[in-house]
Structure formats: structure tokens, C-alpha cells
NUGUMAR-119879 format. One record per residue (C-alpha): x, y, z. Coordinates in Angstrom, 3 decimals, padded with zeros to 6 digits. Layout:
// NUGUMAR-119879
{east->X&north->Y&up->Z}
...
END
This chain:
// NUGUMAR-119879
{east->-048.549&north->-071.657&up->-046.242}
{east->-048.079&north->-071.933&up->-042.465}
{east->-047.364&north->-068.993&up->-040.184}
{east->-047.262&north->-068.804&up->-036.384}
{east->-046.788&north->-065.854&up->-034.005}
{east->-045.875&north->-065.739&up->-030.317}
{east->-046.175&north->-062.638&up->-028.130}
{east->-045.215&north->-061.878&up->-024.568}
{east->-048.334&north->-061.644&up->-022.395}
{east->-046.842&north->-059.609&up->-019.577}
{east->-043.856&north->-057.356&up->-018.895}
{east->-042.723&north->-055.423&up->-015.864}
{east->-044.327&north->-051.969&up->-015.598}
{east->-045.250&north->-051.569&up->-019.287}
{east->-048.417&north->-051.817&up->-021.377}
{east->-046.615&north->-052.785&up->-024.591}
{east->-048.175&north->-056.244&up->-024.524}
{east->-051.753&north->-054.993&up->-024.759}
{east->-051.006&north->-052.070&up->-027.077}
{east->-048.486&north->-053.556&up->-029.538}
{east->-047.231&north->-057.117&up->-029.015}
{east->-050.464&north->-059.118&up->-028.669}
{east->-052.349&north->-057.064&up->-031.319}
{east->-049.384&north->-057.471&up->-033.675}
{east->-049.353&north->-061.236&up->-033.244}
{east->-053.111&north->-061.324&up->-033.850}
{east->-052.676&north->-059.322&up->-037.061}
{east->-050.177&north->-061.894&up->-038.306}
{east->-052.417&north->-064.812&up->-037.312}
{east->-055.438&north->-063.400&up->-039.123}
{east->-053.506&north->-062.326&up->-042.220}
{east->-052.244&north->-065.869&up->-042.809}
{east->-055.019&north->-067.985&up->-041.269}
{east->-052.246&north->-069.080&up->-038.933}
{east->-051.775&north->-069.694&up->-035.236}
{east->-050.656&north->-067.616&up->-032.276}
{east->-049.887&north->-067.954&up->-028.584}
{east->-048.712&north->-065.870&up->-025.639}
{east->-046.282&north->-066.665&up->-022.838}
{east->-045.427&north->-065.230&up->-019.414}
{east->-042.283&north->-063.132&up->-019.681}
{east->-042.891&north->-061.706&up->-016.187}
{east->-042.397&north->-065.065&up->-014.507}
{east->-039.091&north->-065.413&up->-012.661}
{east->-036.240&north->-066.764&up->-014.753}
{east->-035.963&north->-069.598&up->-015.804}
{east->-039.685&north->-070.343&up->-015.358}
{east->-040.422&north->-067.766&up->-018.087}
{east->-037.945&north->-069.503&up->-020.423}
{east->-039.641&north->-072.839&up->-019.770}
{east->-043.055&north->-071.332&up->-020.522}
{east->-041.755&north->-069.773&up->-023.759}
{east->-040.148&north->-073.012&up->-024.961}
{east->-043.338&north->-074.936&up->-024.180}
{east->-045.189&north->-072.633&up->-026.603}
{east->-042.528&north->-073.269&up->-029.266}
{east->-042.869&north->-077.033&up->-028.732}
{east->-046.638&north->-076.764&up->-029.207}
{east->-046.385&north->-075.064&up->-032.603}
{east->-047.234&north->-077.056&up->-035.743}
{east->-044.364&north->-078.201&up->-037.988}
{east->-043.417&north->-077.020&up->-041.491}
{east->-043.733&north->-073.283&up->-040.766}
{east->-042.995&north->-070.820&up->-043.561}
{east->-042.714&north->-067.945&up->-041.068}
{east->-042.359&north->-067.592&up->-037.314}
{east->-042.949&north->-064.151&up->-035.787}
{east->-041.985&north->-063.071&up->-032.257}
{east->-043.424&north->-059.967&up->-030.555}
{east->-041.751&north->-058.790&up->-027.363}
{east->-038.907&north->-056.779&up->-025.909}
{east->-035.417&north->-057.480&up->-027.150}
{east->-031.816&north->-056.511&up->-026.514}
{east->-028.542&north->-056.892&up->-028.372}
{east->-027.955&north->-060.449&up->-027.174}
{east->-031.190&north->-061.553&up->-025.486}
{east->-034.986&north->-061.534&up->-025.600}
{east->-036.938&north->-059.991&up->-022.738}
{east->-036.158&north->-061.591&up->-019.391}
{east->-036.543&north->-065.167&up->-020.601}
{east->-033.630&north->-065.698&up->-023.027}
{east->-030.548&north->-064.366&up->-021.283}
{east->-027.564&north->-066.557&up->-022.096}
{east->-025.872&north->-068.169&up->-025.068}
{east->-027.160&north->-071.480&up->-023.769}
{east->-030.739&north->-070.151&up->-023.769}
{east->-030.350&north->-069.121&up->-027.411}
{east->-029.154&north->-072.631&up->-028.250}
{east->-032.193&north->-074.173&up->-026.518}
{east->-034.456&north->-071.803&up->-028.450}
{east->-032.792&north->-072.746&up->-031.743}
{east->-033.052&north->-076.456&up->-030.952}
{east->-036.799&north->-076.067&up->-030.323}
{east->-037.506&north->-073.739&up->-033.260}
{east->-035.363&north->-075.377&up->-035.944}
{east->-037.450&north->-078.544&up->-036.387}
{east->-040.591&north->-076.422&up->-036.718}
{east->-039.337&north->-074.444&up->-039.735}
{east->-039.495&north->-075.290&up->-043.412}
{east->-036.162&north->-074.968&up->-045.258}
{east->-036.225&north->-071.494&up->-046.792}
{east->-038.589&north->-070.213&up->-044.103}
{east->-038.383&north->-066.855&up->-042.327}
{east->-038.015&north->-065.930&up->-038.661}
{east->-038.837&north->-062.332&up->-037.708}
{east->-038.312&north->-060.630&up->-034.343}
{east->-040.552&north->-057.595&up->-033.928}
{east->-038.467&north->-056.490&up->-030.972}
{east->-035.914&north->-053.784&up->-030.293}
{east->-032.206&north->-054.379&up->-030.945}
{east->-032.474&north->-058.125&up->-031.678}
{east->-031.086&north->-057.535&up->-035.175}
{east->-027.966&north->-055.693&up->-033.999}
{east->-025.018&north->-056.688&up->-036.168}
{east->-023.396&north->-059.745&up->-034.613}
{east->-026.072&north->-059.884&up->-031.931}
{east->-029.067&north->-062.051&up->-031.112}
{east->-030.300&north->-062.893&up->-034.626}
{east->-026.774&north->-063.762&up->-035.770}
{east->-026.225&north->-066.076&up->-032.809}
{east->-029.603&north->-067.717&up->-033.357}
{east->-028.894&north->-068.164&up->-037.062}
{east->-025.637&north->-069.933&up->-036.283}
{east->-027.560&north->-072.473&up->-034.172}
{east->-030.523&north->-073.076&up->-036.489}
{east->-030.354&north->-076.288&up->-038.501}
{east->-032.486&north->-075.517&up->-041.575}
{east->-031.763&north->-072.918&up->-044.224}
{east->-033.836&north->-070.001&up->-042.922}
{east->-033.693&north->-066.221&up->-043.020}
{east->-033.744&north->-064.348&up->-039.711}
{east->-034.816&north->-060.686&up->-039.325}
{east->-034.560&north->-058.280&up->-036.417}
{east->-034.472&north->-054.581&up->-035.577}
{east->-031.299&north->-052.670&up->-034.782}
{east->-032.882&north->-049.732&up->-032.923}
{east->-035.511&north->-049.053&up->-030.257}
{east->-038.666&north->-048.025&up->-032.113}
{east->-042.218&north->-049.291&up->-032.652}
{east->-042.380&north->-053.092&up->-032.684}
{east->-043.565&north->-053.709&up->-036.246}
{east->-043.205&north->-050.247&up->-037.838}
{east->-039.460&north->-050.023&up->-037.184}
{east->-037.651&north->-049.617&up->-040.552}
{east->-034.204&north->-050.447&up->-039.138}
{east->-034.138&north->-054.134&up->-040.055}
{east->-031.307&north->-056.576&up->-040.720}
{east->-031.398&north->-059.976&up->-042.396}
{east->-029.054&north->-062.877&up->-041.663}
{east->-028.846&north->-066.299&up->-043.304}
{east->-026.279&north->-069.006&up->-043.872}
{east->-025.822&north->-067.647&up->-047.401}
{east->-025.072&north->-064.033&up->-046.545}
{east->-025.559&north->-061.265&up->-044.061}
{east->-026.078&north->-059.511&up->-041.918}
{east->-027.670&north->-057.180&up->-044.464}
{east->-029.436&north->-053.927&up->-043.670}
{east->-032.642&north->-053.902&up->-045.716}
{east->-032.730&north->-050.140&up->-046.252}
{east->-029.255&north->-050.363&up->-047.799}
{east->-030.473&north->-053.127&up->-050.122}
{east->-033.251&north->-050.868&up->-051.429}
{east->-030.965&north->-047.881&up->-051.981}
{east->-031.131&north->-044.279&up->-050.735}
{east->-033.840&north->-043.190&up->-053.180}
{east->-036.324&north->-045.696&up->-051.693}
{east->-035.451&north->-045.288&up->-048.009}
{east->-038.262&north->-042.827&up->-047.250}
{east->-040.764&north->-045.051&up->-049.070}
{east->-039.600&north->-048.030&up->-046.960}
{east->-040.352&north->-046.056&up->-043.795}
{east->-043.771&north->-045.053&up->-045.153}
{east->-044.614&north->-048.592&up->-046.250}
{east->-044.436&north->-049.884&up->-042.676}
{east->-046.614&north->-047.022&up->-041.476}
{east->-049.369&north->-047.292&up->-044.095}
{east->-049.392&north->-050.842&up->-045.551}
{east->-049.200&north->-054.386&up->-044.238}
{east->-045.801&north->-054.839&up->-045.864}
{east->-044.449&north->-055.175&up->-042.298}
{east->-046.015&north->-058.647&up->-042.000}
{east->-045.180&north->-059.686&up->-045.572}
{east->-041.612&north->-058.549&up->-046.224}
{east->-039.910&north->-061.453&up->-044.376}
{east->-041.235&north->-063.802&up->-047.092}
{east->-040.562&north->-061.486&up->-050.043}
{east->-037.567&north->-060.990&up->-052.308}
{east->-035.986&north->-057.507&up->-052.281}
{east->-037.129&north->-056.941&up->-055.874}
{east->-040.766&north->-057.532&up->-054.861}
{east->-040.459&north->-055.146&up->-051.938}
{east->-038.890&north->-052.508&up->-054.166}
{east->-041.848&north->-052.660&up->-056.567}
{east->-044.119&north->-051.659&up->-053.687}
{east->-041.749&north->-048.907&up->-052.579}
{east->-041.686&north->-047.505&up->-056.114}
{east->-045.494&north->-047.596&up->-056.119}
{east->-045.560&north->-045.465&up->-052.979}
{east->-043.391&north->-042.877&up->-054.715}
{east->-045.691&north->-042.981&up->-057.742}
{east->-048.994&north->-042.188&up->-056.011}
{east->-049.992&north->-038.567&up->-056.549}
{east->-050.196&north->-035.915&up->-059.259}
{east->-047.500&north->-035.593&up->-061.926}
{east->-046.578&north->-033.088&up->-064.603}
{east->-045.615&north->-035.179&up->-067.653}
{east->-044.101&north->-033.754&up->-070.855}
{east->-045.158&north->-032.447&up->-073.211}
{east->-048.432&north->-031.330&up->-071.556}
{east->-049.848&north->-034.192&up->-069.501}
{east->-051.125&north->-034.036&up->-065.934}
{east->-051.369&north->-037.567&up->-064.533}
{east->-053.029&north->-038.604&up->-061.277}
{east->-051.954&north->-042.057&up->-060.019}
{east->-053.990&north->-043.946&up->-057.411}
{east->-053.238&north->-047.238&up->-055.638}
{east->-056.017&north->-048.991&up->-053.727}
{east->-053.751&north->-051.090&up->-051.510}
{east->-055.453&north->-052.665&up->-048.496}
{east->-054.535&north->-054.921&up->-045.597}
{east->-054.783&north->-058.418&up->-047.013}
{east->-055.464&north->-062.019&up->-046.096}
{east->-052.985&north->-064.399&up->-047.716}
{east->-053.276&north->-068.100&up->-048.500}
{east->-050.258&north->-068.579&up->-050.773}
{east->-047.037&north->-066.951&up->-051.897}
{east->-048.534&north->-065.699&up->-055.165}
{east->-050.879&north->-063.437&up->-053.219}
{east->-047.948&north->-061.973&up->-051.285}
{east->-045.955&north->-061.364&up->-054.474}
{east->-048.777&north->-059.862&up->-056.593}
{east->-047.629&north->-056.965&up->-058.767}
{east->-048.706&north->-053.501&up->-057.554}
{east->-051.230&north->-051.948&up->-059.938}
{east->-053.704&north->-049.101&up->-060.000}
{east->-055.481&north->-046.434&up->-062.005}
{east->-054.093&north->-043.355&up->-063.729}
{east->-055.992&north->-040.407&up->-065.176}
{east->-054.569&north->-037.801&up->-067.526}
{east->-056.715&north->-034.891&up->-066.335}
{east->-055.482&north->-032.726&up->-069.208}
{east->-057.397&north->-034.956&up->-071.669}
{east->-059.748&north->-036.919&up->-069.406}
{east->-058.167&north->-040.202&up->-070.493}
{east->-058.283&north->-043.014&up->-067.945}
{east->-055.772&north->-045.844&up->-067.931}
{east->-054.090&north->-048.390&up->-065.687}
{east->-050.569&north->-048.820&up->-064.357}
{east->-048.567&north->-051.838&up->-063.252}
{east->-045.181&north->-051.903&up->-061.515}
{east->-043.107&north->-054.521&up->-063.337}
{east->-039.668&north->-055.881&up->-062.471}
{east->-037.674&north->-053.124&up->-064.162}
{east->-040.189&north->-050.520&up->-065.329}
{east->-043.557&north->-048.894&up->-064.741}
{east->-046.009&north->-049.781&up->-067.507}
{east->-048.987&north->-047.499&up->-068.209}
{east->-051.786&north->-048.704&up->-070.468}
{east->-054.148&north->-046.236&up->-072.127}
{east->-057.396&north->-047.645&up->-073.528}
{east->-055.816&north->-051.132&up->-073.431}
{east->-053.918&north->-050.235&up->-076.623}
{east->-051.341&north->-047.497&up->-076.110}
{east->-048.431&north->-048.297&up->-073.775}
{east->-046.131&north->-045.940&up->-071.896}
{east->-043.119&north->-046.946&up->-069.805}
{east->-041.228&north->-045.162&up->-067.065}
{east->-037.789&north->-046.107&up->-065.800}
{east->-037.157&north->-047.322&up->-062.258}
{east->-036.584&north->-046.280&up->-059.571}
{east->-039.370&north->-043.726&up->-059.622}
{east->-037.825&north->-040.281&up->-059.158}
{east->-040.435&north->-037.694&up->-058.094}
{east->-038.214&north->-034.726&up->-058.974}
{east->-036.812&north->-035.947&up->-062.289}
{east->-038.542&north->-038.999&up->-063.774}
{east->-037.528&north->-040.361&up->-067.162}
{east->-040.306&north->-041.451&up->-069.533}
{east->-039.054&north->-043.681&up->-072.322}
{east->-039.366&north->-042.119&up->-075.767}
{east->-040.308&north->-038.691&up->-074.399}
{east->-038.115&north->-035.589&up->-074.227}
{east->-037.966&north->-033.879&up->-070.858}
{east->-038.615&north->-035.129&up->-067.341}
{east->-041.833&north->-035.842&up->-065.460}
{east->-042.188&north->-034.417&up->-061.953}
{east->-044.523&north->-035.183&up->-059.091}
{east->-046.337&north->-032.009&up->-058.071}
{east->-048.483&north->-033.384&up->-055.227}
{east->-048.486&north->-036.447&up->-052.993}
{east->-051.429&north->-038.827&up->-053.035}
{east->-053.104&north->-040.867&up->-050.322}
{east->-052.827&north->-044.642&up->-050.061}
{east->-053.097&north->-047.459&up->-047.541}
{east->-054.179&north->-047.430&up->-043.900}
{east->-052.323&north->-046.457&up->-040.734}
{east->-051.016&north->-049.677&up->-039.221}
{east->-051.249&north->-048.890&up->-035.506}
END
């Protein structure tokens, strides 16, 4: 699995490079044992464009993901990609570096605006890739307002794909887990399993008289292959009313709870904290307290 990140090294009158862009690119590099580089956005145009394209040319081939960290606008990147012709030059340089089925992610404001920069870039890219960008001006890699475009479909707004019940969990996931650097290479169903896990963590009242506490020891990871990115969320559950300890696993279409490796219990998805259905049980489970999970991402 090959991943490469490029960040702007300098901008006019801002410290975003040192605080967000360069650290973000380093996080991606370390998470995937990949590569990274910086370029001079503050150079006069088109010298900055030339510097940026030279860094693209120096990247290794057969990338599964390319990540860009820098300022963006509806139809351009920073001060270095300004025109439709610049976008075409970028696509011509980037396309041969990407594996078919690879992902391109812009951790930059507004680049994912419907019909904007990511759409224009997608139209110029030769291989079958998926391109992601943000539609609003928020934190570089914690911004939940993301669109996806590809030759197959799009643009799609990811939060709409997950549905309204998981929108808050999507926002939380980017704040407290490293899903922000993994989601471009994940299927929506895999992302939704993690979002359901976020809604699960905490204390629940479960009919007829159970009191379950779910924990999830999710940590920032280092990934060598796709299987590690797609691993099923799992954790521990304790029924404090009886002292019984079990495990839980978020499957494709249900939550499975195992007690003493013998007894199984299944909950329907999506997880509904205020009215959760438990298969084979009368009444509804309800979450009575939130739980802690993950690590603040910056």
C-alpha cells in the first residue's frame, strides 16, 4: 500500500502550515509508512506552480492515496493553481502516479464544492480514482463537510450517504479518531460500522433489567495493508447488573454481543441511543450515559 502527502510550506500572513498542514501530512506519512514533501506556495505565480508540480513529478508511482494539505477555493488551490489550464497540468502530472481505484483527498477549504475544483480535476484524471474535498471553511482534516467524485458517480456528500442518524457520529469521528486519514480508502459500509460504534460507547439500560457498559479501545494506527484499515470495530461490554463480561463486534448489518463465548445477542443497526431494538427482546434499550473513546486529533 503506497500513500504520499504534500503540504504547503508557506502562506501569506498565516501560521496554518506549521499548525495544521505540515503536521497533517506527517501524520499521513507515518500512518502508512509513506512519503511526504512540502512546496513553496508563497513564491510568485507561476514559480509556485512549478515548484508544486516538481514535487508531484518526484512522487513514486502506483499510489493508493494522494493527500494534499493547503488552502483551497471553489476552483483553485492556494496561489499556485489558479486556472483551468493549471488544473489540467496538475491532473496530467498526478494521473500517472495513481493506481486505478486509488483515492485523492484535498484537506483544504472549499475544494470539494459541487462542480468545483475536485470535479474539474476528476474530469481530467486518466485512471479510475475517487477524489475528495471539503465544501466549507473549517479545520483542514477535521472538517466533516466532504464530497466524493468519481467517473462512476458523484458528486456525493458523505454525510448524506451515512444518513441523518449518523451525522453527529461522523463529526465526532474526525475529532477523536484517525478515521480522517483512512476514510478516503474505505467503503461507506465500513465507515458506518465505526460511526455506529461511536454511538454504542457508553452505559445502556437494556430490557428486562440489564445495565450494559460498552467500551472501545480505538487508537491511532499504523497501516500496512487494506485489511488493517477495514478491521471490524470490536470491544468489551459488561452487564454491571450481573457482573457478566462479554465482547461486542460491529458486523455489516448488526451488532453482535458474545457472553462467555457461548450466548449471543444481536442489536439492529443503525444504533439508536434513544430507542434501540434488541432482537428477540421486548422493549427498547436506551443509552443513559456517553462513554469516552479515542484521542483528540489536533
